Backbone as a ProteinNet text record, in pm:
[ID]
protein_1_A
[PRIMARY]
MEVDSNQVCYTFDAAVEMAIKMEEEGFRAYLSAIRQLTNKGAKELLRDNALDELNHKHQLEKALLDGRMEGSEVLEQTIPTMRLDYVFKKQELGPQSGVREALIYAIHLEKGAVDFYGKVSDGCAGAPMGKLFAQLHKEESHHLQSLEDLYEQHFLTEN
[TERTIARY]
84.2	0	89.1	63.9	146.2	88.1	173.9	131.4	206.2	131.8	192.1	273.1	399.4	485.7	441.7	357.4	307.8	166.2	129.1	-8	-46.4	-175.1	-229.8	-275.5	-306.2	-354.8	-502.3	-543.9	-680.1	-763	-894.9	-981	-946.2	-989	-961.7	-1010.9	-1137	-1193.9	-1115.9	-1083.2	-1010.3	-870.6	-805.3	-671.2	-672.8	-768.7	-777.3	-815.9	-906.5	-943.9	-822.2	-738.4	-618	-523	-509.6	-422.3	-478	-609.1	-672.1	-642.5	-652.7	-623.8	-477.8	-387.6	-244.5	-221.8	-283.2	-267.9	-329.8	-442.6	-508.4	-419.8	-360.5	-271.2	-150	-96.2	15.8	-23.9	-141	-190.1	-206.5	-267.8	-290.4	-158.6	-58.4	72.3	135.4	126.2	179.3	102.1	-29.9	-112.5	-78.8	-64.5	-29.2	106.2	202	335.4	330.9	256.8	246.1	190.8	92.8	28.8	123.5	230.8	326.6	439	461.8	576.5	550.6	656.4	647.4	731.7	830.1	918.3	840.3	833.8	754.2	802.6	933.3	988.6	956.5	965.3	934.8	787	700.8	557.1	526.2	588.5	566.9	608.4	724.5	774.7	674.4	629.1	534.9	398.7	361.2	233.2	234	343.9	354.2	340.3	401.7	392.7	252.3	188.1	50.5	-41.2	-18.2	-99	-77.3	45.7	72.1	-10.9	-18.8	-96.4	-244.2	-294.4	-434.7	-460	-365.4	-380.4	-385.3	-296.2	-300	-433.5	-477.1	-603	-718.5	-718.8	-824.2	-821.4	-701.5	-688.7	-742.3	-710.9	-755.7	-907.2	-963.6	-1108.9	-1180.9	-1123.3	-1180.5	-1173.5	-1063.1	-1049.1	-1155.2	-1185.1	-1286.8	-1423.4	-1453.7	-1579.6	-1585.4	-1474.1	-1470.3	-1450.9	-1404	-1377.3	-1247.5	-1165.1	-1035.8	-945.4	-817.3	-719.1	-678.8	-687.4	-642.1	-491.5	-442.6	-297.9	-244.1	-209.3	-155	-12	68.3	207.8	273.8	325.4	383.3	532.9	576.5	719.6	771.7	883.2	934.4	986.8	1044.4	1104.1	1103.1	1125.9	1138.9	1269.5	1264.8	1380.8	1469	1598	1685.5	1703	1715.2	1731.4	1862.9	1897.6	2020	2000.3	1876.9	1843	1876.2	1843.8	1868.4	1785.1	1678.3	1598.2	1680.9	1785.7	1873.7	1977.2	2009.7	2110.7	2054.2	1929.4	1868.1	1754.3	1755.4	1650.5	1521.4	1409.8	1280.8	1249.4	1219.8	1186.2	1059	981.1	860.9	902.7	821.2	849.6	785.1	845.3	791.4	795	749.2	742.4	876.1	986.8	1117.8	1183.7	1118	1176.3	1186.9	1296	1319	1303.8	1350.4	1338.3	1412.5	1531	1609	1530.7	1476.2	1398.9	1272.1	1207.5	1086.7	1118.5	1233	1274.3	1298.1	1365.7	1391.5	1259.7	1168.8	1036.7	964.7	965.7	899.5	965.9	1097.2	1169.8	1122.2	1105.2	1058	913.7	827.6	689.3	684.6	761	762.1	823	924.9	986.3	883.2	800.4	692.8	596.9	562.7	473.7	541.5	670	745.3	744.7	773.3	775.5	637.5	534.7	397.3	359.8	376.4	336.2	425.7	551.8	641	594.6	558.2	510.7	379.7	287.4	158.7	174.2	257.9	274.8	343.4	435.6	497.2	392.7	304.9	199.4	99.4	86	-11	56	183.4	255	181.8	159.2	91.2	-59.9	-114.2	-258.7	-287.1	-412	-444.6	-405	-412.4	-376.5	-227	-148.8	-4.2	41.4	-17.9	21.5	-12.6	-128.9	-171.1	-72.6	-42.3	46.4	191.1	231.3	366.5	379.9	275.9	278	285.6	204.9	208.4	343.8	401.7	534.8	636.9	629.7	722.5	703.4	578.3	551.5	604	580.9	628.9	781.7	845.2	992	1045.2	971.4	1009.2	998.2	889.9	874	988.2	1021.2	1128.7	1261.2	1288.7	1413	1417.6	1306.1	1300.4	1331.6	1277.3	1305.3	1452.4	1508.9	1649.8	1738.6	1701.2	1776.6	1774.4	1657.8	1642.8	1730.4	1730.5	1813.9	1961.2	2002.7	2142	2181.6	2095.3	2121.3	2140.7	2062.1	2064.8	2147.3	2164.8	2226.4	2348.3	2376.6	2496.8	2596.5	2680.1	2776.9	2910.8	2986.3	3120.7	3221.7	3283.9	3384.1	3520.1
-116.8	0	123.6	214.8	334.7	446.7	515.3	626.6	750.5	858.7	985.7	1039.7	1075.5	1121.8	1258.2	1332.1	1461.1	1449	1331	1306.2	1377.8	1392.8	1446.1	1328.3	1354.6	1248.4	1222.4	1100.9	1060	1054.8	1041.7	1016.3	877.6	848.6	717.6	606.5	614.8	509.4	493	603.9	596.1	538.9	578.7	529.4	379.3	334.4	191.8	111	164.6	95.6	79.4	182.3	175.7	67.9	62	-38.3	-179.2	-194.4	-325.3	-370.1	-277	-309.7	-351.9	-283.5	-317	-459.7	-493.2	-627.3	-733.8	-703.2	-797.4	-823.6	-717.5	-734.2	-818.9	-799	-880.1	-1026.1	-1051.4	-1188	-1253.9	-1183.9	-1239.7	-1268.7	-1183.5	-1207.6	-1334.4	-1351.3	-1473.7	-1595.4	-1587	-1699.2	-1740.9	-1644.1	-1672.4	-1742	-1694	-1754.5	-1897.3	-1918.4	-2050.8	-2152.2	-2110.2	-2200.4	-2244	-2169	-2204	-2293.6	-2293.5	-2364.6	-2513.2	-2592	-2733.5	-2764	-2678.5	-2698.4	-2674.6	-2779.3	-2773.2	-2664	-2651.5	-2550.6	-2409.3	-2387.6	-2256.3	-2223.1	-2323.6	-2303.2	-2267.6	-2337.9	-2310.9	-2169.4	-2127.5	-1993.7	-1888	-1900.5	-1802.1	-1813.1	-1933.6	-1952.8	-1876.2	-1884.3	-1811	-1661.1	-1610.6	-1467.9	-1429.8	-1516.2	-1490.4	-1482.4	-1569.2	-1565.8	-1436.1	-1382.8	-1252.4	-1143.2	-1148.7	-1048.9	-1059.6	-1183.4	-1203.1	-1150.1	-1171.5	-1123.8	-970.7	-906.2	-759.7	-712.1	-777.8	-739.4	-753.4	-861.6	-883.5	-773.7	-738.4	-631.3	-499.7	-472.5	-348.3	-347.6	-460.2	-467.9	-450.6	-505.7	-487.9	-340.8	-275	-131.8	-51.4	-92.5	-24.9	-36.9	-155.7	-177.1	-97.1	-96.3	-30.7	120.5	166.7	309.2	353.2	255.8	288	165.9	188.5	81.3	41.5	-87.6	-138	-125.7	-88.5	-81.4	-218.8	-292.7	-426.4	-413	-514	-508.1	-387.3	-299.2	-176.7	-194.7	-177.7	-181	-39	-25.4	106.4	182.8	112.1	182.3	95	160.2	87.9	9.2	-114	-202.3	-179.2	-154.9	-141.8	-278.3	-276.4	-402.7	-400.4	-516.2	-528.6	-477.2	-446.7	-395.6	-497.5	-622.2	-727.4	-708.4	-628	-601.6	-530.5	-457.8	-392.8	-489.7	-591.3	-688.4	-787.1	-827.8	-929.5	-870.7	-902.1	-856.3	-932.7	-862.1	-928.8	-1013.3	-1139.1	-1230.5	-1305	-1333.3	-1413.2	-1556.7	-1622.6	-1760.3	-1856	-1972.9	-2077.3	-2210.6	-2315.8	-2447.7	-2496.2	-2458	-2506.3	-2415.6	-2305.3	-2213.7	-2282.1	-2252.3	-2311.5	-2210.3	-2247.9	-2164	-2031.4	-2036.4	-1913.7	-1813.8	-1860.8	-1773.3	-1722.7	-1810.4	-1770.7	-1662.9	-1676.2	-1575.1	-1440.2	-1441.5	-1316.3	-1253.4	-1335.7	-1288	-1222.9	-1290.5	-1238.8	-1109.6	-1103.1	-981.4	-863.1	-883.7	-775.1	-735	-831.8	-799.1	-719.4	-763.5	-692.9	-553.8	-540.5	-408.8	-313.8	-364.4	-282.3	-233	-320.2	-281.8	-180.6	-201.5	-107.3	30.5	37	164.9	230.6	150.7	201.6	264.9	188.3	239.9	355.2	353.7	464.2	594.2	589	708.9	759.7	667.6	709.3	764.2	700.9	751.4	888	910.4	1042.9	1146.3	1109.4	1200	1233.4	1143.4	1163.1	1198.2	1231.1	1262.9	1373.3	1351.8	1450.6	1434.7	1359.9	1334.8	1202.5	1180.7	1052.7	930.2	941.5	830	801.5	903	887.9	773.7	761.4	655.2	517.3	505.1	376.7	332.7	422.7	385.3	371.3	449.3	433.5	295.1	248.4	115.8	7.4	20.7	-77.3	-75	43.1	56.3	-20	-5.8	-75.1	-226.9	-270.9	-414.8	-473.9	-404.7	-455.3	-455	-354.5	-353.2	-468.6	-503.8	-619.2	-748.6	-762.1	-880.2	-887.5	-773.9	-769.7	-811.5	-759.6	-795.4	-945.1	-1002.5	-1146.9	-1228.8	-1186.9	-1257.5	-1245.1	-1125.7	-1106.9	-1188.1	-1194.9	-1277.4	-1423.9	-1469.8	-1607.5	-1631.9	-1536	-1548.3	-1555.6	-1465.2	-1462	-1593.2	-1643.6	-1767.3	-1886.7	-1892.5	-2010.5	-1995.9	-1872.2	-1857.8	-1767.4	-1693.8	-1610.9	-1674.2	-1758.1	-1826.8	-1756.4	-1766.4	-1706.2	-1813	-1796.7	-1892.7	-1824.9
0	0	0	-91.2	-105.4	-20.8	51.8	135.2	90.3	69.1	30.2	146.8	120.5	228.6	282.5	209	256.3	310.8	349.3	389.5	517.7	533.7	656.9	740.8	865.3	951.7	921.7	944.4	915.9	1043.1	1027	1142.2	1196.2	1316.5	1376.5	1284.3	1240.4	1155.9	1025.8	960.7	832.9	854.6	962.7	991.9	1018.9	1097.6	1130.2	1006.2	924.9	799.8	709.2	701.9	618.8	672.5	804.3	865.8	843.7	852.1	827.2	684.3	589.9	450.6	434.4	503.5	498.6	550	661.9	719.4	628.7	568.2	476.1	354.2	299.8	184.9	222.2	342.6	389.4	401.7	461.7	476.9	340.3	245.2	111.4	39.7	59.9	-2.6	55.3	187.5	249.3	201	196.5	153.6	10.8	-77.1	-216	-224.5	-146.1	-146.8	-92.6	15.3	77	-23.3	-100.3	-197	-307.7	-328.9	-434.2	-384.6	-255.1	-198.6	-181.1	-191.6	-157.1	-33.4	-2	112.9	241.9	326.2	448.6	545	561.6	651.4	605.2	474.8	418.4	436.9	416.4	434.6	580.2	674.3	817.4	854.5	804.5	833.7	786.7	664.1	611	677.8	717.7	787.2	919.3	993.7	1120.8	1097.9	991.7	962.4	916.5	841.2	798	919.7	1017.8	1140.8	1218.5	1217.1	1279.3	1211.7	1078.7	1004.5	1041.6	1051.7	1091	1231.5	1321.5	1458.2	1462	1388.1	1381.2	1324.8	1217	1154.1	1253.1	1329.2	1429.6	1536.2	1585.1	1684.5	1629	1503.7	1441	1420.3	1379.7	1361.4	1494.5	1600.2	1734.7	1774.5	1742.9	1772.2	1697.8	1574.8	1495.7	1563.7	1615.1	1687.4	1817.1	1890	2021	2011.9	1896.4	1881.3	1945.7	1984.8	2045.9	2032.5	2048.4	2039.4	2179.4	2207.6	2337.2	2345.8	2462.1	2482.5	2513.8	2408.6	2430.5	2479.4	2457	2498.1	2431.9	2512.3	2458.7	2441.5	2319.4	2290.8	2307.7	2373.9	2405.6	2285.2	2190.1	2076.4	1952.8	1840.8	1714.8	1721.3	1676.9	1682.7	1560	1579.4	1462.1	1394.5	1263.5	1190.2	1113	1058.2	978.9	837.3	800.7	667.5	558.1	586.4	487.2	361.4	370.8	251.7	144.1	186.7	88.7	33.1	108.8	68.8	-34.1	-12.7	-97.7	-179.5	-307.7	-397.6	-368.2	-374.3	-354.2	-476.7	-453	-561.9	-527.1	-629.4	-609.1	-576.3	-497.5	-459.3	-558.7	-571.1	-657.6	-585.4	-649.3	-585.6	-529.6	-591	-546.4	-442.4	-406.7	-307.9	-172.2	-104.6	26.5	138.8	256.5	374.6	355.3	297.8	276.2	191.4	80	-8.3	61	138.9	211.2	315.5	382.3	480.1	412.7	299.8	227.2	182.6	134.8	93.5	211.7	326.7	447	494.7	486.8	526.3	442.5	312.8	226.5	259.2	286.6	322.4	453.5	552.4	680.7	666.5	582.4	560.3	500.2	410.9	353.9	461.4	555.4	664.9	757.5	786.7	871.1	805.5	677	604.8	605.5	578.8	576.3	709.9	817.5	948.7	994.1	953.2	986.8	924.2	795.3	725.9	785.3	812.1	865.9	1008.1	1090.3	1227.3	1226	1133.1	1119.3	1078.2	986.1	941	1048.8	1146.9	1254.9	1388.1	1385.2	1509.9	1585	1713.2	1795.8	1798	1703.2	1699.6	1770.8	1810.9	1877.3	1793.7	1661.4	1574	1576.3	1608.3	1608.1	1695.3	1813.8	1907.1	1852.3	1792.2	1733.9	1626.8	1534.1	1424.5	1469.6	1568.4	1622.2	1685.4	1755.6	1816.5	1709.1	1604.3	1495.4	1425.2	1411.3	1351.2	1435.4	1565.7	1655.9	1647.1	1645.5	1637.7	1507.5	1396.7	1268.3	1262.7	1322.6	1322.5	1407.6	1512	1594.8	1513.7	1435.1	1348.2	1247.2	1188.1	1089.2	1151.9	1269.6	1336.9	1368.4	1409.5	1438.3	1313.4	1200.2	1074.7	1037.4	1053.6	1022.5	1115.9	1242.6	1337.3	1295.5	1252.6	1206.7	1083.7	992.4	872.4	911.9	999.7	1043.3	1110.7	1194.9	1269	1175.9	1068.4	981.6	853.6	805.7	674.1	670.2	774.7	777.4	874.2	821.5	906.2	897.9	1002.1	1003.3	967.5	852.7	806.3	800.8
[MASK]
+++++++++++++++++++++++++++++++++++++++++++++++++++++++++++++++++++++++++++++++++++++++++++++++++++++++++++++++++++++++++++++++++++++++++++++++++++++++++++++++

């Protein structure tokens, strides 16, 4: 989802609807990738990430019903990442893709979410929506860092 860098802040409902759409697009991208894979480990990795997207979407839909966002686990700051999205080109997955390719794919999807929520939270800084999007930005950066840690643990060896 593309966000104008000069954007204004949205109403609560519009902001949450935009975030729900972002999470739905992430879920659909994971689902599409999973359906192409034959590698069990790669499918599991993407399945876990797809479930994270569904969980975020559910939290956001509940916020829409309640008219407010519950203060779930609060992360203190955005997590710095290794920026592996710059190291590896985003590639579509196919039946022969393995765990390494699935991790790179997931890293790119999460980086897209981090960028999206970062731009929106900056646009809403100081407004009630700012806190919601800043929290989502922090959560997505945490997911991205976890994926990068997993990649480093399994594929970046010191020789």
